[in-house]
N, C-alpha and C positions, 0 to 999 in steps of 0.2 A: 502438658496433659496429665492428670492423675488420675490412677482408679480409684473408684470409691469403696471397693471391697477390702482392699489391702493396704491402701495408701501408697503402695509402690508408684515409681514415675516410668513412664516408657516415652519411646521416642515414635513419632509417627512412621510408620512402615511406607507411606506414600511419599514420592517426591514433591507433589503439591498436596499440603495437609488436606486430609479429609477427601481425597480423590477416590478411593475405593470406595467410602460411603457414599459418595455422590453417585458414583458409577452403579452402585447397587441400589439406590432407591430414588433417585431425583427425576421426577417427572411421573412418578407411579403412586402418587399419595392416594391410597385406598378412599378418603374421604371425597374424591372428585365425583363418585357414583355413589348412589343410593344404596347400593347392595355391595359396597365396599371389598372390591376385588384387590387381593395382593398383587397380581398381574394385571396390568390394563388389558382390556379386552380388545378385540380385532373387531373394530367397526366398519363393517363392509357397506354400509348404507351411503348411497350417491348424493341423496338429498334428504332435508329435515324439515318436518312439520312446524309452519308458522302459526303464530297464535292471531295473527291478523295480516292483511297484504301489506308486504314491506316491513313485517314485525318479525323476522327469524329469531330463533334462540342463539346459541352461542356459535352456531354453524348453521349455513343455508346450503351449500352446494358444495361438495367433496373436493374439487379442484381448489376452491379457496381454504379448505379447513378440514380436518379429520380429527377425532377425538385420539387414534392411535398415532397419527403424525406427529400431533401437539406433544405426546409424551415423549417420543423420541426427540423432537427439536428442543425441549426443555432440557432434558439429559445432556445431550450434546453442548447447548448454551453454556451449562454451568461447567461440563467438564473442560471447555475451552477458555473458561475465564470471562465468557461474553454476557450479555444480557439477552441478545437474540439468538436463534438459529433457525434458519430455512433450508428445507429439505428440497432434494431434486431427482429426478428419474436415473441419473446417471452423474459421476463427477464431471462429464463435458456438459450436461445440461446445466449444472451448477455453474460452471464457468460462462456458459452462453447467458445465463440470468445477469451475471455481472457485466458481461459485454454489454448487455442491452441498458445499461447504465449511460454509455457512450453515446456519441452523435457523431455524424460525418464531420471530418475537419479534424477530430482529436488524434491524440498521438498516444499509443499504447506501447511504455518500453517495459521488455521483458527481458530476463536473465535467458544466456542462450543455451544452457542445458536444462531441458525441462522434459516432462512426459512427451512421449513422441505425438499422442493425440492432441496435447495442447499446441504443439509447435504446426501441426497440420491445421488445427482449426483456426490459429492465428493469422498463418500465413497464405493459406488456401482459400478460407473463408471470408474473415473478420476483414482481409485487406480488400476485399472486392467492394467493401459498402463504404468505403470513402474514409475509412480508418488507419492511419499509417502506423505501422509496426515496425519495431526495432527489435533486433535479440542480440544482446551485449552481455558480454561476460562481466557478472557482478564480482567476481573477485577483486576484479582491476576497479576499485571505488570511484579513482579521480576519471576513468575512462567511461565509467556507468555514468557518472554526473555530468559529464561533457556530452552525454546522449541524451539528456535532458532537453526539452525544448519548452517555448513558452505555452504550447498547447499541449503539452504532456497531461492528460487526465487520468492515465492510470499506470501505476508500476507494479510490476506482477514479478515476485519473486518464487522460488522452490527451494526449500532447503531442509535437508539435504536434495542435492539435485538427482534426477534420474538419467542415467543410470552410473553418471561418475561421481556422485555423492559429494559433489563440492558442497561446502558451507557457506549460505550466504550471510553477511553480517546484516543481520534484522535491525538492530538499534543504531548501527551506524549508517545505514541506508536511510532510515526514519528521520535521522538527526539532519542527514544530508539534505533529503528532501525539503525539511521544515525550515532549514535555512535559505535553501534555494528560491522559496516561494514566500519567503517572510512578508506579512501585509498582503498575500495574496488568496486566491481559492488556491487550495492543495491538492495536489492528485490523491486520488486513492490509493492505497499502499494494500496489496493483497499478497498474502503468503500462503502458498500451497504446502498444507503441513502433513499431507498422505503418511511420507516416509517416516516422520518423527511421532505422530499423534500426540494427542494434546497430554498424553500421560508422561511424555519425555519432553516436550516444548510447547511454549504458550506465546505463540507470536503477539497477540491482543497486549499482552502485559509488556511487551517490547515496544509498543507504540503503532502495529499495525492496526490499519483500519478494517481489514476482515482478514478472515483465514478461509479457506475452502479445502475439504477433504473428498478423497474417492472413498466413501462408504464401504464401497465394495472391498476394500482392502482391510487394513487392520480394524477400523470401527466393528465393521460387522465380523471379519476374523475368519468366517467359516465357508467362504467360496461358494455362497448359495443366493447372493444378494447383488444386483446393480444398483449401486446410488451415490449422490453426492450430498453436502450438507455445506454451508455458508454461515461462519458464526461472525457477531460485529456487538460493539458494545454502542454503536452510533444509532440512534433511535431513528433518525430521518432515514439513512440507508436502510436500515430494517424495513421500514414502511415502502420503500420504493423497491425493494426485492420481496416483498409479502405481495405487492400489487401485481408485479413481475410473474410471480408463481400463478395468480389468476388470471393474467391478461395474456401471457405468452403459455403456460400451460404445462411446463415439464416437470409435474410432480409425480412422487413415487405413490403406488398403491398403499392400502393399510396392511397387507400382510407382509410386503417389503419393510414396512416401518416397524411391524411387530418383530419379524426377525432380525433387524438391525438392532432395535433395543435389545433384545436379547442378547445379541453379540456383545453389546457396548457395555453390558452389566459385568462382563468378566475383561475386560480389556485390560486392567491393570495385572489381573494374574498373567495374561497371555505376554503381556510385553515384557516381563521379568525374564520368561523362560526365552522369548525370541531373543533378547540381548545377550543372555548367557550363552545361548549357543552359537550366536554368530560370531560373538568374541571368542569363544574356543575355535571355531572353524578359522576364524582369520588368524589367530596365533597359530594354529596348526598348518595353513597354508604358507606362512612366512618362515616357520621353523622347522617343521615336519619332514618327514624323509621323503614326501614329493614335493618339497618346496624348490628343488632344483629344475622343476617343470614350470614353476610359476615365474613370470616377469616382474608383476608387480600386484599387491593386494591393495584393496581400497575399501577401507572402513573407519568412519572418523572416530571410532573408539579406540583406535591402534595410535600408537605414538608415532608410527611412521606415516601418517596422513599428517600432508603439509598444514591443514588447519586443524589439528588437534586441539592446541589449546583454546581456541575460538570455539570449537564444538563443545569443548567441557564448560567453558562460561555461559553459552547460549542456551545448552541442551542440560536436562538433568538425567540423561543416560542415552542409549543407542538402541536401534530397532533390530530387525532379522535381516535387514538388508547389506549385502556384500557384493563387492565385485571384484574379479580378478582377471590379469591377461595371463593366458595359458600359453607356452612355449610352442610355436608354429603358427598357423594360420587357420584357415575355415575349415580344413579337413580334420585337423587335431580336434578342435572346437567343435566340429560336429560329431566326430566317432566318442569324444568323452561325453557329450550330453547323452547321445544315445547309449551309451554303456551305463548310465545310471539306473539304479534300482529303486532306492528309496526315494530320491528328488525326482519328481515328475518333470518332463521336459515340456513345458506351459507356460503361457504368457500370464500375466497378472503377479500379484503378490500380496501378503499380507495374512493370509489364511493359515490355520492350524498346521497345515501339511508344507513340506518344504518342496518348493518349485526351482528350476534353473533355466535359464533361456539364453539365446543370442541377440543381444538387441539390434545389431547391425541388420539382421534379416527378419526380426522379429517385430519387438515393440517399437522400435525406431528405425523400421525400412522405409517409413514416408519422410524421414529427414533426408535431404539431398546428399548424395557421397561426399561431395566437398566439405560440407559442413560436419558430416559425421566424423570426417577425417580432422578436420581441425578441434572437435570435441575431445577426441580420442577414443570415439565408438568405433574400434576397430573389428574384424572378423575374428579377432581372437579377444575379445573382452566379453567375458562370461560376467552374468549377473544371478546371483542367488536371492532367493528369498528363504530365509531360514527359518523352518517351522519349529514346533514345539515336542518334536520327537526327542528321544534320548541321544544326546550329542555323540556318545560314542558310536552310535550305529550310523548318523548321518557322517563323521569322519571317516569310518571304514567304507562307506558308500563311495564317497569322494576317492578314495585310496584305491580301491579296486578300479574304479573309472580311469585313474590315472595309469595303472598298471597295465590296461588294455591298451590304451592309446601307446604308451612308450615301450611297450614289452619288447620290440625289437631294437631298440636304440641303448 
């Protein structure tokens, strides 16, 4: 791309060309409205005047559609590299819309390390409605393939996984499913893209049928909205999800859509700082003065991660998520978390602020203890959502917390 004024050439600063421009503008064309607003209006109306009975304008009832929601959905569809996006009132509400595509007798194959709420929903709710659920390690692709059944209708990946940050090979899984179901109706392949965001990873370009994200996290990025979104290139599946938005009803309100769209506008800017900060902390945890109190650091961007090379091929960068195992057990982990001053001890992730938590008793407490042990979610595994503060301040906060825990050792 060349500049018009000087003739000099420059490289796209975005990892996916045009991402920042799309984030800033897509879905907000002022010409959509007669009064040409630069910022899409918050449309609070629940219903819309019809010119004749059964002849609505573009919208008829807000559950079926809303101008503010449309602006947000159009923006996310573009960022994910899709053609359609469908918003829901939470990440789990979006998950439920996809599950409503299934029927009794279907099989759902899910990777074993996922958000605790996803695990709980699949195993304690979905399984009661005649849908068979299998949770299998996706890293062992042969074992994952062996778990596929003739009635497998949905394959669910999350990558990086929560909270152990495993990397699922999206392209290899897609190719395996394609081969397994050659000449037959293929399962829907969903990738939870919450941890990576479309700024760093585009599963649809790797062959996934749908992506899902908890908008609550990075896409909104300001810890003030609960919301989810589904993206796809499949026209028929998009129509089915849109029907379910109307028929089932878990849709977000217009104010939430406005806030989430405002957050999405700066996604590319924020993710760069999240990545910079988390890598700085990861290197410090591995090599800094407190590394002797850390038995393992888990960050896909570090060469020590067992799937670092896959992560580099599949992703364009890394978010602010990092997990590490502290020396000791729940007593040391608890004191460490209570001693933090800049990091807040809280669930959730992806906001501008830094958060820290203990998954075994917080986000993943609903996962049975034997499964947590198998997954490596111990009482000493700490998960950090690294925000956009100054990295030096974050490292200093971690250092002083380590000092408090191990001052007598």
